[in-house]
C-alpha positions, 0 to 999 in steps of 0.5 A, a space after each residue: 042046486 046053485 051053479 056059477 056061470 061065466 058068459 060069453 055073448 056074441 059067440 059064433 055058436 051056443 056051447 055050454 062047457 069049460 071051466 073059468 076060475 073066477 073070484 067066486 070059485 070055478 064057474 061053468 063057461 055058457 057060450 051063446 050067440 045072442 048079444 048083451 042087449 035087453 036080456 037077450 043073452 041072459 035069456 039064451 043062457 037060461 035055455 042053453 044051461 036047460 038044454 045042457 042038464 037036461 030039464 026044462 027051462 022053467 026049472 032054471 032061474 036066475 039068482 043074480 047077475 042079470 046084467 053081468 057076465 058072472 051069473 048064479 043060477 038055480 037048477 031045480 032038479 036031482 041034485 046027484 045027476 046035476 053034480 054029475 053033469 056039472 063036473 063032465 061040462 067043467 072039464 
């Protein structure tokens, strides 16, 4: 399942949750403490998303947005469970 993300690098702590109304539609907000330098924030985002959805890190792949705050990721897991968890996190 593909999920839109809005990344906030350099946050005081890592948090997955919240809604961002972006141009491509609602996105899940992911705040990470890593800075946006040499892909550190992107790596931290992928790990945070995997933990939030209860999947292995290898089950989350970046589709688009390696250097952008707006990212699209693919989560390889049961779509029903991912959709239910996404709805909880978007609140």
